[in-house]
N, C-alpha and C positions, 0 to 999 in steps of 0.2 A: 053224759055225752054218749046217745045211742047210735054212733057211726063207726062203720067199720074205719080201720087204718088205710084201705085202699082209697077211701075218700075223703080223706083228711087232706087239709092244704099243710104245707112244710109246715107253715106257722102253728097251727091247730096240734100237728104233730108234736114240736118242738114243744109246747106249751105242757103238753100231755107227760112227756117223760122228765120234762123239770120239776113237774108237780108230783110225779111217782117219786125222783129222784129223793127230792126235800123231805117227803113224806118217810123215806127209808131212811135217811138221815138223822131225823127226829125220832123215828123209832128206835134205831142203833144206840145215838148216842145222847138221848134225851136234850132238856134244856141245861146247857151249863151253869145257869143261874139261879136255878129251882133252889129255894132255900135259902138264899142269901138275902141277907136284911140292905135296905136300902137306906142310906143316913138322911135324916129329917130335910137338912137343908137341900140335897139335891130333890129329894120328893117335892117339896115347895117350889123350887127354881123349875122343875117340869111341870108342875101344875099352871105356874106362874106363865109359862110359856103357851102351854095348850089353851089357857084363856085367853092371851094376846092372840093367838092365832084364829080362836074361834070370834073375836070381836074385827078380825082383819088389821089389826095393828102390825102384825108379824107373818112372815111368809108371803108367799105370791102364789097364785092359782096355779092349776096343773095347765091350762089350756095356754095361758101366757107364757110359762117355762118352755112348752112344747114350738108354741110359734117363734120364741126368741132365738131357741136351738135349730130351728129348722127341721123339726122331727115330725112335723104333721102337715 
């Protein structure tokens, strides 16, 4: 982002701050799940869900959610 803060919109500035805060928290706290093992049954369920979403059997398109909730 090669823009000065004075030229940013409020939304752009907010997004920049959120990114900076998130990066700093990750730097300070790290990933709390790092090094933990995932049970085989959980991994298999997540993989099935991922496949179902990819095939359109599960989930809802983002655009439809935005429209349904009146966010766009």
